[in-house]
C-alpha positions in Angstrom: 72.3 -18.8 34.7 74.2 -19.5 31.4 74.3 -22.3 29.0 77.4 -23.9 27.5 78.0 -27.0 25.4 81.1 -29.2 25.9 82.7 -32.0 23.7 83.1 -35.0 26.0 85.9 -37.4 25.2 86.4 -41.0 26.4 82.7 -42.0 26.6 82.0 -45.6 25.3 78.5 -46.5 26.4 75.3 -45.5 28.0 76.7 -46.0 31.5 79.5 -43.4 30.6 76.7 -41.0 29.9 75.2 -41.6 33.2 78.6 -41.2 35.0 79.3 -37.9 33.3 75.8 -36.6 34.0 76.1 -37.7 37.7 79.4 -35.8 38.0 77.9 -32.7 36.5 75.0 -32.8 38.9 77.2 -33.3 41.9 77.2 -29.4 42.5 74.2 -27.1 43.2 75.8 -24.7 40.8 74.6 -26.8 37.8 70.8 -26.8 37.2 70.8 -28.9 34.2 73.2 -31.3 32.3 72.3 -33.3 29.2 74.8 -35.7 28.0 74.6 -37.4 24.6 76.5 -40.5 23.6 75.9 -40.2 19.8 77.0 -36.5 19.6 79.6 -36.9 22.4 78.5 -33.6 23.8 77.1 -32.2 27.0 74.9 -29.2 27.4 75.3 -27.6 30.8 73.2 -24.9 32.4 75.2 -23.4 35.2 75.4 -20.3 37.6 77.1 -17.4 36.0 79.8 -17.6 38.7 80.8 -21.2 37.8 83.7 -21.1 35.2 84.1 -23.5 32.2 87.3 -24.7 33.9 85.4 -25.8 37.0 82.9 -27.8 34.8 85.7 -29.4 32.9 87.4 -30.3 36.2 84.2 -32.2 37.3 84.2 -34.2 34.1 87.9 -34.9 34.4 87.4 -36.2 37.9 84.9 -38.7 36.5 87.6 -40.0 34.2 86.6 -38.3 31.0 87.7 -35.1 29.1 85.9 -32.0 28.1 86.5 -29.2 25.7 84.3 -26.0 25.4 82.3 -26.2 22.1 82.8 -22.7 20.8 84.6 -21.0 17.9 87.8 -20.6 19.8 88.1 -24.2 20.5 87.0 -25.7 17.1 90.6 -26.3 15.9 91.4 -28.2 19.2 88.2 -30.2 18.9 88.9 -31.1 15.3 92.4 -32.2 16.3 91.2 -34.3 19.2 88.5 -36.0 16.9 91.2 -36.7 14.3 93.6 -38.1 17.0 90.8 -40.2 18.5 89.8 -41.6 15.1 93.4 -42.5 14.1 94.2 -44.0 17.5 90.9 -46.1 17.4 91.8 -47.5 13.9 95.5 -48.1 14.9 94.5 -50.0 18.0 92.0 -52.2 16.0 94.4 -53.1 13.3 97.3 -53.8 15.7 95.0 -56.0 17.8 93.7 -57.7 14.6 97.3 -58.6 13.4 98.3 -60.0 16.8 95.0 -61.8 17.3 94.6 -63.4 13.8 97.3 -66.1 14.1 95.8 -67.5 17.3 92.2 -67.5 16.0 93.4 -69.2 12.8 95.3 -71.8 14.8 92.2 -72.4 17.0 89.9 -73.0 13.9 92.7 -75.2 12.3 92.6 -77.5 15.5 88.8 -77.6 15.4 89.0 -78.8 11.8 91.5 -81.5 12.7 94.6 -79.9 11.2 97.8 -80.6 13.0 100.5 -79.2 10.8 103.7 -78.0 12.3 102.7 -74.3 12.0 99.5 -75.0 13.9 101.4 -76.7 16.7 103.9 -73.8 16.7 101.0 -71.2 17.2 99.7 -73.4 20.1 102.8 -72.9 22.1 101.7 -71.2 25.4 104.7 -68.9 25.7 104.2 -67.6 22.1 100.5 -67.0 22.8 101.4 -65.2 26.0 103.8 -63.0 24.1 101.1 -62.1 21.5 98.3 -61.8 24.1 100.0 -59.5 26.6 100.2 -56.3 24.4 96.7 -56.8 23.3 95.5 -57.2 26.9 97.4 -54.5 28.7 98.5 -52.0 25.9 95.7 -52.0 23.4 93.2 -53.0 26.0 94.4 -50.4 28.6 91.5 -48.2 27.6 89.1 -50.7 29.1 90.9 -50.8 32.4 91.1 -47.1 32.6 87.4 -46.7 31.8 86.5 -49.5 34.3 88.6 -47.8 37.1 86.9 -44.5 36.7 83.5 -46.1 36.5 83.9 -48.1 39.7 85.4 -45.1 41.5 82.2 -43.2 40.7 80.2 -46.1 42.1 78.8 -47.2 38.6 79.5 -50.0 36.2 79.9 -49.6 32.4 80.9 -51.5 29.3 84.5 -51.2 30.2 83.9 -53.0 33.5 82.3 -55.9 31.6 85.1 -56.1 29.0 88.0 -55.7 31.4 86.6 -58.2 33.8 85.8 -60.7 31.1 89.1 -60.5 29.2 91.1 -60.4 32.5 89.5 -63.7 33.6 90.2 -65.3 30.3 93.8 -64.0 30.2 94.9 -65.0 33.8 93.1 -68.3 33.6 95.3 -69.2 30.6 98.3 -67.7 32.3 97.9 -69.7 35.5 96.4 -72.9 34.3 98.2 -73.3 31.0 101.5 -71.4 31.1 102.3 -71.9 34.8 100.6 -75.3 35.5 100.9 -77.0 32.1 97.1 -77.7 31.6 96.9 -77.7 27.7 93.1 -77.6 27.7 93.1 -74.3 29.6 95.0 -72.4 26.9 92.4 -69.7 25.9 94.4 -66.5 25.2 92.6 -66.3 21.8 89.3 -65.6 23.6 90.5 -62.5 25.5 92.4 -61.2 22.4 89.3 -61.8 20.2 87.0 -60.0 22.6 89.2 -56.8 22.6 89.6 -57.0 18.8 85.9 -57.5 18.2 84.9 -54.7 20.6 87.4 -52.4 18.9 86.0 -53.3 15.5 82.6 -52.5 16.8 83.8 -49.2 18.0 85.5 -48.4 14.5 82.2 -49.3 12.8 80.2 -47.1 15.3 82.6 -44.3 14.7 82.3 -44.5 10.9 78.4 -44.8 11.1 78.1 -41.8 13.6 80.1 -39.7 11.2 77.5 -40.4 8.5 74.6 -39.5 10.8 75.9 -35.9 11.0 76.1 -35.4 7.2 73.0 -33.2 7.2 75.0 -30.6 9.3 78.1 -31.1 7.2 76.1 -30.6 4.0 74.6 -27.4 5.3 77.9 -26.0 6.3 79.5 -26.9 2.9 76.7 -25.0 1.2 78.1 -21.7 2.3 79.7 -19.2 0.0 83.1 -18.0 0.9 83.4 -14.8 -1.1 80.7 -12.0 -1.4 80.4 -9.4 -4.2 79.9 -5.9 -3.0 79.9 -2.6 -4.8 83.5 -2.0 -3.7 84.8 -5.4 -4.9 84.8 -9.0 -3.5 85.1 -9.4 0.3 85.4 -12.5 2.7 82.0 -13.5 4.0 83.3 -12.9 7.6 83.8 -9.1 6.8 80.1 -8.6 5.7 77.9 -6.9 8.2 74.0 -6.4 8.4 73.1 -3.4 6.2 75.8 -4.0 3.6 74.8 -4.1 0.0 75.8 -7.2 -2.0 75.4 -8.6 -5.5 74.4 -12.1 -6.3 75.1 -13.3 -10.0 73.4 -16.0 -11.9 74.6 -19.5 -10.8 75.9 -18.3 -7.5 74.9 -19.3 -4.0 73.3 -16.6 -1.8 76.1 -15.8 0.7 74.0 -14.4 3.5 70.2 -13.7 4.3 69.3 -10.6 2.4 66.4 -8.5 1.0 66.3 -7.7 -2.7 66.8 -4.0 -3.6 66.7 -4.4 -7.3 66.6 -7.2 -9.9 64.6 -10.4 -10.3 65.7 -14.0 -10.3 64.6 -17.7 -9.8 66.1 -19.2 -6.7 66.6 -22.9 -5.9 65.7 -23.3 -2.3 65.7 -27.1 -2.2 68.5 -27.2 0.4 66.4 -25.4 2.9 62.8 -26.4 1.9 63.1 -29.8 0.1 61.0 -28.2 -2.7 62.4 -28.9 -6.2 60.6 -26.0 -8.0 62.5 -22.7 -8.1 60.9 -19.7 -6.6 60.9 -16.3 -8.4 61.9 -13.3 -6.2 62.1 -9.6 -6.9 62.1 -6.3 -4.9 61.6 -6.5 -1.2 61.7 -10.4 -1.1 64.1 -12.1 1.3 66.6 -14.6 -0.1 68.2 -17.1 2.1 71.8 -18.1 2.6 72.8 -21.3 0.8 70.0 -21.1 -1.9 71.2 -20.8 -5.5 70.5 -17.9 -7.9 69.5 -19.6 -11.2 69.0 -16.9 -13.8 69.3 -13.2 -12.9 71.6 -10.7 -11.2 70.1 -9.1 -8.0 71.3 -6.4 -5.7 70.4 -7.0 -2.0 70.9 -5.6 1.5 72.1 -8.1 4.2 69.6 -8.7 6.9 71.6 -11.2 9.0 75.3 -11.3 9.5 77.2 -14.7 9.4 76.4 -15.9 13.0 72.7 -15.0 12.7 72.2 -16.4 9.1 69.8 -19.1 8.1 72.4 -21.9 8.0 74.0 -20.8 11.3 70.6 -20.9 12.9 69.8 -24.3 11.3 73.1 -25.8 12.5 72.6 -24.5 16.0 69.0 -25.8 16.2 69.9 -29.2 14.8 72.7 -29.4 17.2 70.4 -28.5 20.1 67.8 -31.2 18.9 70.5 -33.8 18.6 71.8 -33.0 22.1 68.4 -32.9 23.8 66.8 -36.0 25.2 63.3 -37.2 24.5 61.4 -38.7 27.4 61.9 -42.3 26.0 65.6 -41.8 26.3 65.3 -41.2 30.1 63.7 -44.6 30.6 66.6 -46.2 28.6 69.1 -44.3 30.9 67.4 -45.7 34.0 67.5 -49.2 32.6 71.2 -49.0 31.6 72.1 -47.7 35.1 70.9 -50.9 36.7 71.6 -53.2 33.8 75.4 -53.7 34.3 75.2 -54.7 38.1 72.4 -57.2 37.2 74.7 -58.7 34.6 77.6 -58.9 37.0 75.3 -60.9 39.4 74.1 -63.2 36.5 77.8 -63.8 35.6 78.6 -64.8 39.2 75.7 -67.0 39.4 76.7 -68.6 36.1 80.2 -69.1 37.3 79.1 -70.7 40.6 76.4 -72.9 39.2 78.5 -74.1 36.3 81.5 -74.9 38.5 79.2 -76.7 41.0 77.4 -78.7 38.3 80.5 -79.6 36.1 83.3 -79.4 38.5 85.3 -77.7 35.8 86.9 -74.4 36.8 87.8 -73.4 33.2 84.4 -74.1 31.8 82.8 -72.1 34.6 85.1 -69.2 33.8 84.5 -69.2 30.1 80.6 -69.2 30.6 80.9 -66.4 32.9 83.1 -64.4 30.6 80.6 -65.0 27.7 77.9 -63.5 29.9 79.9 -60.5 30.7 81.0 -59.8 27.1 77.6 -60.2 25.3 75.8 -58.0 27.8 77.6 -54.8 27.1 74.9 -52.1 26.8 76.4 -50.1 23.8 73.4 -50.6 21.6 71.0 -49.5 24.4 72.9 -46.2 24.8 72.9 -45.6 20.9 69.3 -46.6 20.2 67.7 -43.1 20.8 70.4 -40.7 20.0 71.4 -42.1 16.6 67.7 -42.2 15.6 67.2 -38.6 16.7 70.3 -37.5 14.7 69.0 -39.2 11.6 65.5 -37.9 12.2 66.6 -34.3 12.5 68.7 -34.7 9.4 65.8 -36.1 7.5 63.6 -33.2 8.8 66.2 -30.6 7.8 66.4 -32.1 4.2 62.6 -31.4 4.0 62.6 -27.9 5.3 62.0 -28.5 9.0 64.4 -27.5 11.8 63.7 -29.4 14.9 65.1 -27.5 17.9 63.6 -29.8 20.7 63.9 -33.6 20.2 60.9 -34.0 22.5 58.8 -32.7 19.7 59.5 -35.8 17.7 58.1 -38.0 20.5 55.2 -35.8 21.5 53.9 -35.5 18.0 52.1 -38.8 18.5 50.0 -37.4 21.4 48.7 -34.3 19.5 45.0 -34.2 18.8 44.4 -30.4 18.3 46.2 -28.1 15.8 45.8 -24.4 16.6 46.7 -22.2 13.6 47.2 -18.5 13.3 45.5 -16.8 10.4 47.7 -14.2 8.9 51.0 -15.5 7.5 50.0 -19.1 8.4 46.8 -20.0 6.8 46.9 -16.9 4.6 49.9 -15.4 2.8 49.9 -12.2 5.1 49.0 -10.3 1.9 45.6 -8.9 1.0 43.5 -8.6 -2.1 40.8 -6.3 -3.2 37.6 -8.3 -3.4 34.9 -5.6 -3.8 34.6 -1.8 -4.5 31.1 -0.6 -3.7 30.2 2.8 -5.2 28.2 5.1 -2.8 28.4 8.3 -4.8 30.2 9.9 -7.8 32.8 12.5 -7.3 31.5 16.1 -7.7 34.5 17.1 -9.9 33.5 16.1 -13.4 37.3 16.0 -14.3 37.5 13.0 -11.9 34.1 11.4 -12.5 34.2 11.6 -16.3 37.7 10.6 -16.7 36.5 7.0 -17.2 33.6 4.8 -16.3 32.3 5.5 -12.8 33.6 2.3 -11.0 36.9 2.6 -12.8 37.1 6.3 -11.9 36.7 5.4 -8.2 39.4 2.7 -8.4 41.7 5.1 -10.2 41.1 7.8 -7.5 41.7 5.2 -4.7 44.9 3.9 -6.3 46.2 7.4 -6.9 45.9 8.2 -3.2 47.1 4.8 -1.9 50.2 4.8 -4.3 51.7 7.3 -1.7 51.0 5.1 1.4 53.1 2.3 3.0 50.0 0.6 4.5 49.7 -3.1 3.6 46.3 -2.6 2.2 47.5 0.2 0.0 50.2 -2.0 -1.4 47.8 -4.8 -2.1 45.8 -2.8 -4.6 48.3 -3.7 -7.4 46.8 -1.0 -9.8 48.7 -0.9 -13.0 46.8 1.9 -14.9 47.4 5.6 -15.1 47.1 7.7 -12.0 45.6 11.1 -11.2 48.1 13.8 -10.5 47.8 14.7 -6.8 48.9 17.7 -4.8 49.2 18.5 -1.1 49.6 14.8 -0.3 49.5 14.1 3.5 49.6 10.8 5.4 47.2 11.0 8.4 48.9 8.8 11.1 46.7 5.8 12.1 43.8 7.0 9.9 44.7 7.3 6.2 45.9 9.7 3.6 44.6 12.8 1.8 45.5 14.7 -1.3 44.0 17.2 -3.8 43.0 17.0 -7.5 42.2 20.3 -9.2 42.2 21.9 -5.7 39.6 19.5 -4.4 40.4 17.3 -1.4 40.0 13.5 -1.4 40.5 11.1 1.5 41.2 7.3 1.8 41.3 5.7 5.2 39.5 4.0 8.1 36.3 4.8 10.0 38.2 7.1 12.4 39.0 9.4 9.4 35.4 9.2 8.2 34.2 10.3 11.7 36.6 13.3 11.7 35.0 14.3 8.4 31.5 13.9 10.0 30.6 11.1 7.5 28.4 8.2 8.3 29.8 4.9 7.1 28.0 1.4 7.0 28.9 -0.9 9.9 31.1 -3.8 8.8 33.5 -6.3 10.2 35.3 -6.6 6.9 38.7 -5.1 6.3 37.9 -2.0 4.4 39.2 1.4 3.1 36.7 4.2 2.8 37.0 6.7 -0.1 35.5 10.1 0.4 35.4 13.8 -0.5 35.2 16.3 2.3 31.4 16.2 2.5 30.4 12.8 1.1 31.4 9.1 1.1 32.3 7.9 -2.4 33.0 4.2 -2.1 33.9 1.3 0.2 36.8 -1.0 -0.8 36.7 -4.5 0.8 39.9 -6.6 1.2 40.4 -10.2 2.2 43.5 -12.1 3.2 44.9 -14.3 0.4 44.6 -17.9 1.5 47.7 -20.0 0.7 47.0 -22.4 -2.2 47.9 -25.4 0.0 45.9 -24.4 3.2 42.7 -26.2 2.3 44.4 -29.6 1.4 46.7 -29.5 4.3 43.9 -28.9 6.8 41.8 -31.7 5.1 44.8 -34.1 5.4 45.3 -33.2 9.1 41.6 -33.8 9.7 41.8 -37.1 7.9 44.5 -38.1 10.5 42.0 -37.5 13.3 43.3 -34.0 14.3 41.1 -31.0 15.0 42.1 -27.8 13.1 41.2 -24.6 15.0 42.1 -21.0 14.0 43.2 -18.4 16.5 43.2 -14.9 15.2 43.1 -11.3 16.5 41.0 -10.4 13.4 37.2 -9.9 13.6 34.7 -12.7 13.3 33.3 -11.9 10.0 36.7 -11.9 8.3 37.7 -15.1 10.1 34.4 -16.8 9.1 35.2 -16.2 5.4 38.6 -18.1 6.0 36.9 -20.9 7.9 34.5 -21.5 4.9 37.4 -21.5 2.4 39.6 -24.0 4.2 36.9 -25.9 6.3 38.3 -25.3 9.8 36.6 -27.2 12.6 36.5 -24.1 14.9 37.6 -20.5 15.1 38.4 -18.1 17.9 38.5 -14.3 16.9 39.4 -10.9 18.3 42.2 -12.5 20.5 45.0 -10.8 22.1 48.4 -12.6 22.3 47.7 -13.5 25.9 44.3 -14.9 25.1 45.8 -17.0 22.3 48.2 -18.4 24.8 45.6 -19.2 27.4 43.5 -21.2 24.9 46.6 -23.1 23.8 47.8 -23.8 27.4 44.4 -25.0 28.5 44.4 -27.6 25.8 46.6 -30.5 26.9 47.7 -32.1 23.6 48.0 -29.1 21.4 50.3 -27.9 18.6 50.5 -24.2 17.9 51.4 -23.0 14.3 52.2 -19.4 13.9 54.6 -16.8 12.5 54.3 -13.6 14.3 55.4 -11.8 17.5 51.9 -12.1 18.7 52.0 -15.9 18.4 55.3 -16.3 20.4 53.7 -16.9 23.8 51.2 -19.5 22.4 54.1 -21.2 20.6 56.1 -21.4 23.8 53.1 -22.7 25.9 51.9 -25.4 23.4 52.9 -29.1 23.7 54.6 -28.4 20.3 55.2 -25.0 18.8 55.7 -24.9 15.1 56.9 -21.5 13.8 57.0 -20.3 10.2 60.4 -19.0 9.3 58.8 -16.3 7.0 57.6 -14.7 10.3 59.5 -13.0 13.2 62.7 -14.3 14.9 60.9 -14.2 18.2 58.3 -16.7 17.0 61.2 -19.0 15.7 62.9 -18.8 19.1 59.7 -19.7 21.0 58.9 -22.8 18.7 60.2 -26.2 19.0 60.1 -26.7 15.2 60.7 -24.2 12.4 59.4 -24.4 8.8 62.1 -22.9 6.6 60.0 -22.1 3.6 56.8 -21.2 5.3 54.8 -23.9 3.6 51.8 -25.1 5.6 51.8 -28.6 4.3 55.2 -29.1 6.1 53.0 -29.8 9.2 52.0 -33.2 7.7 55.7 -33.7 6.8 56.6 -33.1 10.5 54.2 -35.7 11.6 55.5 -38.2 9.2 59.1 -37.6 10.2 58.0 -38.1 13.8 56.3 -41.3 13.1 59.4 -42.7 11.2 61.8 -41.6 13.9 59.8 -43.1 16.8 59.4 -46.3 14.7 63.2 -46.4 14.3 63.7 -45.8 18.1 61.4 -48.7 18.9 63.1 -50.9 16.4 66.5 -50.0 17.9 65.4 -50.9 21.4 64.1 -54.2 20.0 67.5 -54.9 18.5 69.3 -53.7 21.6 67.3 -56.0 23.9 66.8 -59.1 21.7 70.6 -59.7 21.6 70.7 -59.8 25.4 67.5 -61.6 25.9 68.7 -64.4 23.6 72.5 -64.1 24.1 72.8 -64.0 27.9 70.9 -67.4 28.5 72.9 -69.0 25.6 76.2 -67.7 27.1 75.2 -68.8 30.6 74.4 -72.4 29.3 77.8 -72.5 27.5 76.3 -72.5 24.0 78.1 -69.2 23.1 81.8 -69.0 23.7 83.4 -65.6 24.7 84.6 -64.8 21.2 81.2 -65.3 19.5 79.7 -63.3 22.5 82.0 -60.4 21.6 81.0 -60.7 17.9 77.3 -60.6 18.8 77.8 -57.7 21.2 79.5 -55.6 18.4 76.9 -56.7 15.9 74.1 -55.4 18.1 75.6 -51.9 18.2 76.3 -51.8 14.5 72.8 -53.0 13.6 71.3 -50.2 15.8 73.3 -47.5 14.0 72.7 -48.9 10.5 69.0 -49.2 11.3 69.1 -45.5 12.2 71.1 -44.6 9.1 68.2 -46.1 6.9 66.0 -43.2 8.2 68.1 -40.6 6.4 67.3 -42.5 3.1 63.5 -42.3 3.8 61.2 -40.4 1.5 58.5 -38.2 3.0 55.6 -36.5 1.3 
């Protein structure tokens, strides 16, 4: 199976989405097809044997267009989008210019004005001349859409608009132009409906462009030129492993690891944090961040396609294209909504004609029902909120890959947290150095105070080791001069001072030396001579400064905080006491972590390592720290760009705000119909006002979603 995304052209409402999805699901070769009205894209999972051309053909048979959404077609997609935007605006302005005289004449008559120009504009032949291009040239899009929808045994917004305006147009043509019935002249209604629907589409188009500004902002943050030792090069030419230079004030062009130099970096575009972060040797710097005050030399760790911004854009696009469960209910409703409206319109026509005996009145009531009921707002309610929600999350250092995570966050009652790299920094610190005996070599033991001599000896050995515990010693003093250094794989390191051997390592190394060591579950390094144990150095993981407050905040929201770790119980207990966890599980394998998470129905897993990947994938929501492994980020539904633990609470806040917006949008989508359809059926809402109300419902939903991008989160 393979996955491919297509840009879909010609969709106008929720029923169009259903029609395209139905067409894509018409073959067994496609196992999954997700169509999104707001992004105008379809994500298709199909057999390897099924070509893109075959998938495009299915969409075209349904009456829509499709373009493969990849690099090779970006120029074509951009041209198509520009053409569509220009044509939409041209159609609206042309329709408005032709419609405005008749609408002005209508209002002039209502106000009792009977000037010669008003009477001239009321000429049936003149109105027919103005109305015909609006109805059949500018309005042709609605006929085309309605034809394809009906051919696919569905009904969409185009069916309602085409049917409503056609009834208004031909009733005026037959009754007024042909039969001379002055009161039946109603061309302005059909023209106003088309104009107002197009105005709504222009406003929707403008608003949808704004909802994708988060992605546009990320893409614009990219550097175009990269400094290398051989001169400046285009960013596309840089590969993994190339050495680059970043000067003060410049954007970091690609993810890289610092080889030399030190500088402060503004990472606010990725993390939302205003304070700069100081980085030096071996630290990873991210694409799009800004070097504030120092020159650094770095080695590229991801090329352009695998860089932070590329991954962010891809994950945001996936989230915006995915459907939360609440959208599926809306899709089902919209699928039956239009047929119900058609029935209501027919009943309105029949009952009104029977009750009043006036054919024209019955027609106008039915047209008003058809027009106001267009389900555009229903189709836009969820996707526009999801786009705004993922954009808000991205501005605050959260990449949401699966939109369902936003909905499911409200069901979570347990947070499982990995220890190393999640609650702790992943680094260690020396907490105790217990002296067992003094070195027999007086040159060593008398070099300084006994405790200090042992620390100097330990640091002298570990200075030549790459083990994380060795690096965490951070000893700044003078070192002993060692000879015959040798790293003992999986056990430790040894070296000689004045011909005498010293050893630093784990309990396995001590057993090889036939030395007895005290039992402990702490993380330790033993220091020894060949015949005696000299000291025991105890290390603890550094707890992130924010961990205790974050866990307290989560617990205050009624969530249970549980730590899962492969570390021993004694070490884990110390962390539990420091950050006040509700529960801990220790000595776990990756599979055991996953089992615990999967057996908890409403659980979020937070982790950063390869050993967390299975648990992240199996949790209701997987939240991965970007400071960890790529595998963990792939497995998670959400990624925390800067690795800050407090972003968990930010995610829950973004989720609550997004779900609130979706519910508000559904309220606006339905309230217009619940109020408007009865008013239209009773003749209290003419077709022109119905069209205005229908357009307003869609615009109000989009504007409400856009307010989310302006929200502040903690």
